[in-house]
PDB file as gemmi writes it, atoms N, CA and C in Angstrom:
CRYST1    1.000    1.000    1.000  90.00  90.00  90.00 P 1                      
ATOM      1  N   MET A   1      34.212 -13.654 -42.791  1.00  0.00           N  
ATOM      2  CA  MET A   1      35.077 -14.312 -41.824  1.00  0.00           C  
ATOM      3  C   MET A   1      34.950 -13.646 -40.451  1.00  0.00           C  
ATOM      4  N   ARG A   2      34.991 -12.328 -40.435  1.00  0.00           N  
ATOM      5  CA  ARG A   2      34.912 -11.606 -39.159  1.00  0.00           C  
ATOM      6  C   ARG A   2      33.564 -11.853 -38.489  1.00  0.00           C  
ATOM      7  N   THR A   3      32.475 -11.861 -39.269  1.00  0.00           N  
ATOM      8  CA  THR A   3      31.142 -12.113 -38.718  1.00  0.00           C  
ATOM      9  C   THR A   3      31.064 -13.508 -38.119  1.00  0.00           C  
ATOM     10  N   SER A   4      31.644 -14.491 -38.773  1.00  0.00           N  
ATOM     11  CA  SER A   4      31.638 -15.863 -38.261  1.00  0.00           C  
ATOM     12  C   SER A   4      32.385 -15.948 -36.942  1.00  0.00           C  
ATOM     13  N   LEU A   5      33.516 -15.273 -36.857  1.00  0.00           N  
ATOM     14  CA  LEU A   5      34.309 -15.277 -35.629  1.00  0.00           C  
ATOM     15  C   LEU A   5      33.535 -14.635 -34.481  1.00  0.00           C  
ATOM     16  N   ILE A   6      32.842 -13.539 -34.762  1.00  0.00           N  
ATOM     17  CA  ILE A   6      32.048 -12.863 -33.734  1.00  0.00           C  
ATOM     18  C   ILE A   6      30.906 -13.772 -33.280  1.00  0.00           C  
ATOM     19  N   LEU A   7      30.240 -14.438 -34.210  1.00  0.00           N  
ATOM     20  CA  LEU A   7      29.146 -15.342 -33.848  1.00  0.00           C  
ATOM     21  C   LEU A   7      29.645 -16.511 -32.998  1.00  0.00           C  
ATOM     22  N   ILE A   8      30.811 -17.049 -33.334  1.00  0.00           N  
ATOM     23  CA  ILE A   8      31.382 -18.138 -32.533  1.00  0.00           C  
ATOM     24  C   ILE A   8      31.705 -17.649 -31.131  1.00  0.00           C  
ATOM     25  N   LEU A   9      32.276 -16.462 -31.027  1.00  0.00           N  
ATOM     26  CA  LEU A   9      32.615 -15.889 -29.725  1.00  0.00           C  
ATOM     27  C   LEU A   9      31.349 -15.652 -28.892  1.00  0.00           C  
ATOM     28  N   VAL A  10      30.315 -15.087 -29.513  1.00  0.00           N  
ATOM     29  CA  VAL A  10      29.052 -14.843 -28.802  1.00  0.00           C  
ATOM     30  C   VAL A  10      28.444 -16.166 -28.347  1.00  0.00           C  
ATOM     31  N   ALA A  11      28.455 -17.174 -29.203  1.00  0.00           N  
ATOM     32  CA  ALA A  11      27.902 -18.489 -28.842  1.00  0.00           C  
ATOM     33  C   ALA A  11      28.667 -19.093 -27.675  1.00  0.00           C  
ATOM     34  N   PHE A  12      29.982 -18.945 -27.658  1.00  0.00           N  
ATOM     35  CA  PHE A  12      30.795 -19.498 -26.576  1.00  0.00           C  
ATOM     36  C   PHE A  12      30.498 -18.785 -25.256  1.00  0.00           C  
ATOM     37  N   VAL A  13      30.464 -17.474 -25.283  1.00  0.00           N  
ATOM     38  CA  VAL A  13      30.249 -16.698 -24.059  1.00  0.00           C  
ATOM     39  C   VAL A  13      28.850 -16.938 -23.507  1.00  0.00           C  
ATOM     40  N   THR A  14      27.850 -16.984 -24.359  1.00  0.00           N  
ATOM     41  CA  THR A  14      26.474 -17.135 -23.873  1.00  0.00           C  
ATOM     42  C   THR A  14      26.119 -18.576 -23.525  1.00  0.00           C  
ATOM     43  N   SER A  15      26.915 -19.538 -23.946  1.00  0.00           N  
ATOM     44  CA  SER A  15      26.600 -20.933 -23.641  1.00  0.00           C  
ATOM     45  C   SER A  15      27.169 -21.376 -22.296  1.00  0.00           C  
ATOM     46  N   ARG A  16      28.070 -20.591 -21.738  1.00  0.00           N  
ATOM     47  CA  ARG A  16      28.649 -20.945 -20.445  1.00  0.00           C  
ATOM     48  C   ARG A  16      27.683 -20.563 -19.334  1.00  0.00           C  
ATOM     49  N   PRO A  17      27.466 -21.440 -18.361  1.00  0.00           N  
ATOM     50  CA  PRO A  17      26.542 -21.105 -17.277  1.00  0.00           C  
ATOM     51  C   PRO A  17      27.093 -19.962 -16.431  1.00  0.00           C  
ATOM     52  N   ILE A  18      26.195 -19.110 -16.009  1.00  0.00           N  
ATOM     53  CA  ILE A  18      26.573 -18.003 -15.139  1.00  0.00           C  
ATOM     54  C   ILE A  18      26.157 -18.394 -13.737  1.00  0.00           C  
ATOM     55  N   ARG A  19      27.075 -18.329 -12.825  1.00  0.00           N  
ATOM     56  CA  ARG A  19      26.791 -18.751 -11.452  1.00  0.00           C  
ATOM     57  C   ARG A  19      27.019 -17.593 -10.491  1.00  0.00           C  
ATOM     58  N   ALA A  20      26.211 -17.565  -9.469  1.00  0.00           N  
ATOM     59  CA  ALA A  20      26.386 -16.567  -8.419  1.00  0.00           C  
ATOM     60  C   ALA A  20      27.517 -17.012  -7.500  1.00  0.00           C  
ATOM     61  N   ALA A  21      28.103 -16.061  -6.835  1.00  0.00           N  
ATOM     62  CA  ALA A  21      29.174 -16.382  -5.896  1.00  0.00           C  
ATOM     63  C   ALA A  21      28.605 -17.181  -4.736  1.00  0.00           C  
ATOM     64  N   ASP A  22      29.246 -18.300  -4.408  1.00  0.00           N  
ATOM     65  CA  ASP A  22      28.801 -19.134  -3.293  1.00  0.00           C  
ATOM     66  C   ASP A  22      29.165 -18.539  -1.939  1.00  0.00           C  
ATOM     67  N   ASP A  23      30.060 -17.561  -1.949  1.00  0.00           N  
ATOM     68  CA  ASP A  23      30.533 -17.014  -0.681  1.00  0.00           C  
ATOM     69  C   ASP A  23      29.898 -15.657  -0.355  1.00  0.00           C  
ATOM     70  N   TYR A  24      28.790 -15.316  -1.031  1.00  0.00           N  
ATOM     71  CA  TYR A  24      28.141 -14.029  -0.776  1.00  0.00           C  
ATOM     72  C   TYR A  24      27.570 -14.001   0.634  1.00  0.00           C  
ATOM     73  N   VAL A  25      27.841 -12.944   1.339  1.00  0.00           N  
ATOM     74  CA  VAL A  25      27.307 -12.744   2.685  1.00  0.00           C  
ATOM     75  C   VAL A  25      26.552 -11.415   2.686  1.00  0.00           C  
ATOM     76  N   PRO A  26      25.259 -11.422   3.039  1.00  0.00           N  
ATOM     77  CA  PRO A  26      24.512 -10.166   3.071  1.00  0.00           C  
ATOM     78  C   PRO A  26      25.157  -9.178   4.034  1.00  0.00           C  
ATOM     79  N   GLY A  27      25.137  -7.919   3.664  1.00  0.00           N  
ATOM     80  CA  GLY A  27      25.708  -6.871   4.503  1.00  0.00           C  
ATOM     81  C   GLY A  27      24.813  -6.524   5.669  1.00  0.00           C  
ATOM     82  N   PRO A  28      25.283  -5.649   6.553  1.00  0.00           N  
ATOM     83  CA  PRO A  28      24.526  -5.292   7.756  1.00  0.00           C  
ATOM     84  C   PRO A  28      23.192  -4.618   7.449  1.00  0.00           C  
ATOM     85  N   ASP A  29      23.068  -3.963   6.301  1.00  0.00           N  
ATOM     86  CA  ASP A  29      21.798  -3.325   5.955  1.00  0.00           C  
ATOM     87  C   ASP A  29      20.702  -4.341   5.666  1.00  0.00           C  
ATOM     88  N   SER A  30      21.068  -5.603   5.477  1.00  0.00           N  
ATOM     89  CA  SER A  30      20.094  -6.654   5.199  1.00  0.00           C  
ATOM     90  C   SER A  30      19.544  -7.284   6.471  1.00  0.00           C  
ATOM     91  N   LYS A  31      20.027  -6.853   7.603  1.00  0.00           N  
ATOM     92  CA  LYS A  31      19.619  -7.449   8.874  1.00  0.00           C  
ATOM     93  C   LYS A  31      18.767  -6.471   9.674  1.00  0.00           C  
ATOM     94  N   LYS A  32      18.076  -7.002  10.665  1.00  0.00           N  
ATOM     95  CA  LYS A  32      17.254  -6.149  11.522  1.00  0.00           C  
ATOM     96  C   LYS A  32      18.118  -5.070  12.153  1.00  0.00           C  
ATOM     97  N   GLN A  33      17.544  -3.879  12.236  1.00  0.00           N  
ATOM     98  CA  GLN A  33      18.257  -2.739  12.800  1.00  0.00           C  
ATOM     99  C   GLN A  33      17.480  -2.215  14.004  1.00  0.00           C  
ATOM    100  N   PRO A  34      18.194  -1.864  15.069  1.00  0.00           N  
ATOM    101  CA  PRO A  34      17.498  -1.307  16.228  1.00  0.00           C  
ATOM    102  C   PRO A  34      16.808   0.000  15.851  1.00  0.00           C  
ATOM    103  N   GLY A  35      15.598   0.174  16.370  1.00  0.00           N  
ATOM    104  CA  GLY A  35      14.863   1.408  16.131  1.00  0.00           C  
ATOM    105  C   GLY A  35      14.064   1.417  14.832  1.00  0.00           C  
ATOM    106  N   VAL A  36      14.204   0.387  14.010  1.00  0.00           N  
ATOM    107  CA  VAL A  36      13.441   0.321  12.766  1.00  0.00           C  
ATOM    108  C   VAL A  36      12.171  -0.481  13.045  1.00  0.00           C  
ATOM    109  N   PRO A  37      11.006   0.119  12.782  1.00  0.00           N  
ATOM    110  CA  PRO A  37       9.761  -0.591  13.101  1.00  0.00           C  
ATOM    111  C   PRO A  37       9.594  -1.838  12.240  1.00  0.00           C  
ATOM    112  N   GLU A  38       9.085  -2.906  12.867  1.00  0.00           N  
ATOM    113  CA  GLU A  38       8.837  -4.148  12.146  1.00  0.00           C  
ATOM    114  C   GLU A  38       7.357  -4.243  11.808  1.00  0.00           C  
ATOM    115  N   GLY A  39       7.082  -4.609  10.579  1.00  0.00           N  
ATOM    116  CA  GLY A  39       5.700  -4.768  10.137  1.00  0.00           C  
ATOM    117  C   GLY A  39       5.147  -6.114  10.540  1.00  0.00           C  
ATOM    118  N   GLU A  40       4.077  -6.500   9.867  1.00  0.00           N  
ATOM    119  CA  GLU A  40       3.401  -7.750  10.197  1.00  0.00           C  
ATOM    120  C   GLU A  40       3.282  -8.626   8.946  1.00  0.00           C  
ATOM    121  N   VAL A  41       3.529  -9.911   9.114  1.00  0.00           N  
ATOM    122  CA  VAL A  41       3.377 -10.880   8.034  1.00  0.00           C  
ATOM    123  C   VAL A  41       2.159 -11.726   8.338  1.00  0.00           C  
ATOM    124  N   THR A  42       1.256 -11.820   7.350  1.00  0.00           N  
ATOM    125  CA  THR A  42       0.087 -12.671   7.506  1.00  0.00           C  
ATOM    126  C   THR A  42       0.070 -13.709   6.386  1.00  0.00           C  
ATOM    127  N   LYS A  43      -0.337 -14.924   6.713  1.00  0.00           N  
ATOM    128  CA  LYS A  43      -0.357 -16.029   5.758  1.00  0.00           C  
ATOM    129  C   LYS A  43      -1.794 -16.293   5.314  1.00  0.00           C  
ATOM    130  N   TYR A  44      -1.936 -16.549   4.015  1.00  0.00           N  
ATOM    131  CA  TYR A  44      -3.234 -16.860   3.433  1.00  0.00           C  
ATOM    132  C   TYR A  44      -3.095 -18.097   2.557  1.00  0.00           C  
ATOM    133  N   THR A  45      -4.219 -18.716   2.244  1.00  0.00           N  
ATOM    134  CA  THR A  45      -4.229 -19.874   1.353  1.00  0.00           C  
ATOM    135  C   THR A  45      -5.224 -19.613   0.231  1.00  0.00           C  
ATOM    136  N   PHE A  46      -4.764 -19.850  -0.988  1.00  0.00           N  
ATOM    137  CA  PHE A  46      -5.622 -19.728  -2.165  1.00  0.00           C  
ATOM    138  C   PHE A  46      -5.924 -21.135  -2.650  1.00  0.00           C  
ATOM    139  N   ASP A  47      -7.204 -21.526  -2.552  1.00  0.00           N  
ATOM    140  CA  ASP A  47      -7.564 -22.882  -2.952  1.00  0.00           C  
ATOM    141  C   ASP A  47      -8.809 -22.910  -3.842  1.00  0.00           C  
ATOM    142  N   GLN A  48      -9.089 -21.807  -4.495  1.00  0.00           N  
ATOM    143  CA  GLN A  48     -10.270 -21.705  -5.361  1.00  0.00           C  
ATOM    144  C   GLN A  48      -9.881 -21.417  -6.812  1.00  0.00           C  
ATOM    145  N   SER A  49      -8.781 -21.990  -7.288  1.00  0.00           N  
ATOM    146  CA  SER A  49      -8.311 -21.723  -8.645  1.00  0.00           C  
ATOM    147  C   SER A  49      -9.279 -22.279  -9.685  1.00  0.00           C  
ATOM    148  N   LYS A  50      -9.631 -21.435 -10.642  1.00  0.00           N  
ATOM    149  CA  LYS A  50     -10.453 -21.882 -11.764  1.00  0.00           C  
ATOM    150  C   LYS A  50      -9.568 -22.342 -12.911  1.00  0.00           C  
ATOM    151  N   ILE A  51      -8.299 -21.951 -12.890  1.00  0.00           N  
ATOM    152  CA  ILE A  51      -7.340 -22.344 -13.919  1.00  0.00           C  
ATOM    153  C   ILE A  51      -6.755 -23.722 -13.599  1.00  0.00           C  
ATOM    154  N   PHE A  52      -6.385 -23.926 -12.321  1.00  0.00           N  
ATOM    155  CA  PHE A  52      -5.822 -25.202 -11.869  1.00  0.00           C  
ATOM    156  C   PHE A  52      -6.673 -25.742 -10.722  1.00  0.00           C  
ATOM    157  N   PRO A  53      -7.863 -26.258 -11.019  1.00  0.00           N  
ATOM    158  CA  PRO A  53      -8.752 -26.732  -9.953  1.00  0.00           C  
ATOM    159  C   PRO A  53      -8.089 -27.817  -9.106  1.00  0.00           C  
ATOM    160  N   GLY A  54      -8.381 -27.782  -7.822  1.00  0.00           N  
ATOM    161  CA  GLY A  54      -7.855 -28.797  -6.919  1.00  0.00           C  
ATOM    162  C   GLY A  54      -6.467 -28.494  -6.385  1.00  0.00           C  
ATOM    163  N   THR A  55      -5.887 -27.373  -6.787  1.00  0.00           N  
ATOM    164  CA  THR A  55      -4.559 -27.012  -6.275  1.00  0.00           C  
ATOM    165  C   THR A  55      -4.698 -26.010  -5.144  1.00  0.00           C  
ATOM    166  N   THR A  56      -3.694 -25.971  -4.316  1.00  0.00           N  
ATOM    167  CA  THR A  56      -3.661 -25.050  -3.185  1.00  0.00           C  
ATOM    168  C   THR A  56      -2.343 -24.300  -3.197  1.00  0.00           C  
ATOM    169  N   ARG A  57      -2.404 -23.026  -2.943  1.00  0.00           N  
ATOM    170  CA  ARG A  57      -1.207 -22.191  -2.880  1.00  0.00           C  
ATOM    171  C   ARG A  57      -1.246 -21.366  -1.605  1.00  0.00           C  
ATOM    172  N   ASP A  58      -0.141 -21.371  -0.884  1.00  0.00           N  
ATOM    173  CA  ASP A  58       0.001 -20.487   0.271  1.00  0.00           C  
ATOM    174  C   ASP A  58       0.666 -19.209  -0.206  1.00  0.00           C  
ATOM    175  N   TYR A  59       0.290 -18.100   0.387  1.00  0.00           N  
ATOM    176  CA  TYR A  59       0.978 -16.840   0.116  1.00  0.00           C  
ATOM    177  C   TYR A  59       0.980 -15.990   1.380  1.00  0.00           C  
ATOM    178  N   TRP A  60       1.964 -15.128   1.435  1.00  0.00           N  
ATOM    179  CA  TRP A  60       2.166 -14.289   2.598  1.00  0.00           C  
ATOM    180  C   TRP A  60       2.127 -12.835   2.172  1.00  0.00           C  
ATOM    181  N   VAL A  61       1.614 -11.987   3.044  1.00  0.00           N  
ATOM    182  CA  VAL A  61       1.573 -10.547   2.786  1.00  0.00           C  
ATOM    183  C   VAL A  61       2.275  -9.854   3.943  1.00  0.00           C  
ATOM    184  N   TYR A  62       3.248  -9.030   3.596  1.00  0.00           N  
ATOM    185  CA  TYR A  62       3.959  -8.238   4.600  1.00  0.00           C  
ATOM    186  C   TYR A  62       3.466  -6.798   4.503  1.00  0.00           C  
ATOM    187  N   VAL A  63       3.032  -6.255   5.612  1.00  0.00           N  
ATOM    188  CA  VAL A  63       2.600  -4.862   5.664  1.00  0.00           C  
ATOM    189  C   VAL A  63       3.537  -4.120   6.614  1.00  0.00           C  
ATOM    190  N   PRO A  64       4.267  -3.128   6.099  1.00  0.00           N  
ATOM    191  CA  PRO A  64       5.190  -2.375   6.953  1.00  0.00           C  
ATOM    192  C   PRO A  64       4.437  -1.651   8.078  1.00  0.00           C  
ATOM    193  N   LYS A  65       5.098  -1.470   9.188  1.00  0.00           N  
ATOM    194  CA  LYS A  65       4.508  -0.807  10.355  1.00  0.00           C  
ATOM    195  C   LYS A  65       4.028   0.601  10.000  1.00  0.00           C  
ATOM    196  N   GLN A  66       4.770   1.278   9.129  1.00  0.00           N  
ATOM    197  CA  GLN A  66       4.451   2.666   8.794  1.00  0.00           C  
ATOM    198  C   GLN A  66       3.456   2.792   7.632  1.00  0.00           C  
ATOM    199  N   TYR A  67       2.837   1.687   7.207  1.00  0.00           N  
ATOM    200  CA  TYR A  67       1.869   1.723   6.106  1.00  0.00           C  
ATOM    201  C   TYR A  67       0.684   2.610   6.457  1.00  0.00           C  
ATOM    202  N   ASP A  68       0.320   3.458   5.515  1.00  0.00           N  
ATOM    203  CA  ASP A  68      -0.836   4.339   5.665  1.00  0.00           C  
ATOM    204  C   ASP A  68      -1.792   4.035   4.521  1.00  0.00           C  
ATOM    205  N   PRO A  69      -2.971   3.448   4.810  1.00  0.00           N  
ATOM    206  CA  PRO A  69      -3.891   3.074   3.732  1.00  0.00           C  
ATOM    207  C   PRO A  69      -4.344   4.254   2.877  1.00  0.00           C  
ATOM    208  N   GLY A  70      -4.186   5.460   3.369  1.00  0.00           N  
ATOM    209  CA  GLY A  70      -4.590   6.646   2.615  1.00  0.00           C  
ATOM    210  C   GLY A  70      -3.530   7.112   1.625  1.00  0.00           C  
ATOM    211  N   GLN A  71      -2.364   6.471   1.623  1.00  0.00           N  
ATOM    212  CA  GLN A  71      -1.260   6.867   0.747  1.00  0.00           C  
ATOM    213  C   GLN A  71      -0.928   5.736  -0.227  1.00  0.00           C  
ATOM    214  N   PRO A  72      -0.433   6.078  -1.427  1.00  0.00           N  
ATOM    215  CA  PRO A  72       0.007   5.019  -2.348  1.00  0.00           C  
ATOM    216  C   PRO A  72       1.136   4.200  -1.716  1.00  0.00           C  
ATOM    217  N   ALA A  73       1.182   2.923  -2.032  1.00  0.00           N  
ATOM    218  CA  ALA A  73       2.190   2.042  -1.441  1.00  0.00           C  
ATOM    219  C   ALA A  73       2.979   1.318  -2.531  1.00  0.00           C  
ATOM    220  N   CYS A  74       4.203   0.954  -2.206  1.00  0.00           N  
ATOM    221  CA  CYS A  74       5.020   0.152  -3.110  1.00  0.00           C  
ATOM    222  C   CYS A  74       4.548  -1.299  -3.036  1.00  0.00           C  
ATOM    223  N   LEU A  75       4.841  -2.055  -4.084  1.00  0.00           N  
ATOM    224  CA  LEU A  75       4.459  -3.460  -4.110  1.00  0.00           C  
ATOM    225  C   LEU A  75       5.647  -4.284  -4.569  1.00  0.00           C  
ATOM    226  N   TYR A  76       5.955  -5.336  -3.835  1.00  0.00           N  
ATOM    227  CA  TYR A  76       7.019  -6.273  -4.187  1.00  0.00           C  
ATOM    228  C   TYR A  76       6.391  -7.652  -4.295  1.00  0.00           C  
ATOM    229  N   VAL A  77       6.630  -8.336  -5.411  1.00  0.00           N  
ATOM    230  CA  VAL A  77       6.093  -9.676  -5.614  1.00  0.00           C  
ATOM    231  C   VAL A  77       7.248 -10.627  -5.861  1.00  0.00           C  
ATOM    232  N   ASN A  78       7.269 -11.747  -5.142  1.00  0.00           N  
ATOM    233  CA  ASN A  78       8.299 -12.763  -5.312  1.00  0.00           C  
ATOM    234  C   ASN A  78       7.591 -14.071  -5.618  1.00  0.00           C  
ATOM    235  N   GLN A  79       7.864 -14.631  -6.799  1.00  0.00           N  
ATOM    236  CA  GLN A  79       7.207 -15.869  -7.202  1.00  0.00           C  
ATOM    237  C   GLN A  79       8.192 -17.018  -7.280  1.00  0.00           C  
ATOM    238  N   ASP A  80       7.697 -18.220  -7.007  1.00  0.00           N  
ATOM    239  CA  ASP A  80       8.454 -19.456  -7.225  1.00  0.00           C  
ATOM    240  C   ASP A  80       9.860 -19.409  -6.651  1.00  0.00           C  
ATOM    241  N   GLY A  81       9.937 -19.060  -5.426  1.00  0.00           N  
ATOM    242  CA  GLY A  81      11.234 -18.996  -4.768  1.00  0.00           C  
ATOM    243  C   GLY A  81      11.196 -17.894  -3.745  1.00  0.00           C  
ATOM    244  N   SER A  82      12.161 -17.893  -2.906  1.00  0.00           N  
ATOM    245  CA  SER A  82      12.185 -16.856  -1.894  1.00  0.00           C  
ATOM    246  C   SER A  82      13.592 -16.681  -1.371  1.00  0.00           C  
ATOM    247  N   SER A  83      13.745 -15.672  -0.621  1.00  0.00           N  
ATOM    248  CA  SER A  83      15.022 -15.382  -0.001  1.00  0.00           C  
ATOM    249  C   SER A  83      14.970 -15.803   1.459  1.00  0.00           C  
ATOM    250  N   SER A  84      16.018 -16.411   1.928  1.00  0.00           N  
ATOM    251  CA  SER A  84      16.040 -16.829   3.330  1.00  0.00           C  
ATOM    252  C   SER A  84      16.089 -15.636   4.265  1.00  0.00           C  
ATOM    253  N   ARG A  85      16.300 -14.444   3.716  1.00  0.00           N  
ATOM    254  CA  ARG A  85      16.339 -13.246   4.549  1.00  0.00           C  
ATOM    255  C   ARG A  85      14.955 -12.672   4.804  1.00  0.00           C  
ATOM    256  N   LEU A  86      13.939 -13.187   4.125  1.00  0.00           N  
ATOM    257  CA  LEU A  86      12.599 -12.703   4.370  1.00  0.00           C  
ATOM    258  C   LEU A  86      12.083 -13.303   5.670  1.00  0.00           C  
ATOM    259  N   PRO A  87      11.310 -12.547   6.432  1.00  0.00           N  
ATOM    260  CA  PRO A  87      10.930 -13.017   7.782  1.00  0.00           C  
ATOM    261  C   PRO A  87      10.170 -14.333   7.795  1.00  0.00           C  
ATOM    262  N   TRP A  88       9.388 -14.635   6.791  1.00  0.00           N  
ATOM    263  CA  TRP A  88       8.602 -15.862   6.783  1.00  0.00           C  
ATOM    264  C   TRP A  88       9.351 -17.018   6.131  1.00  0.00           C  
ATOM    265  N   CYS A  89      10.568 -16.785   5.656  1.00  0.00           N  
ATOM    266  CA  CYS A  89      11.342 -17.834   4.989  1.00  0.00           C  
ATOM    267  C   CYS A  89      12.576 -18.202   5.789  1.00  0.00           C  
ATOM    268  N   SER A  90      12.630 -17.838   7.019  1.00  0.00           N  
ATOM    269  CA  SER A  90      13.808 -18.077   7.824  1.00  0.00           C  
ATOM    270  C   SER A  90      14.095 -19.566   7.937  1.00  0.00           C  
ATOM    271  N   THR A  91      15.335 -19.927   7.700  1.00  0.00           N  
ATOM    272  CA  THR A  91      15.718 -21.339   7.794  1.00  0.00           C  
ATOM    273  C   THR A  91      16.473 -21.621   9.081  1.00  0.00           C  
ATOM    274  N   THR A  92      16.578 -20.620   9.936  1.00  0.00           N  
ATOM    275  CA  THR A  92      17.315 -20.822  11.186  1.00  0.00           C  
ATOM    276  C   THR A  92      16.369 -21.062  12.334  1.00  0.00           C  
TER     277      THR A  92                                                      
END                                                                             
């Protein structure tokens, strides 16, 4: 009986959609700051797919101003969606 009740509770909790707050406002650290160097965004097009022939994909690469090719670098990948806070996704 107890196991059945726990399973019903888990099914109920996990079946409800989880939604983000609609009123979220990015904080000041998410915005451009004076004195912080801005990098460069370059756009490329990939149109030679052997997996999906005939398709075209645009992609952008951001390189921070302080990037040093002689040092290891961090990598951030964003697929199938983007944030409006990214410099190349600005909606304003």
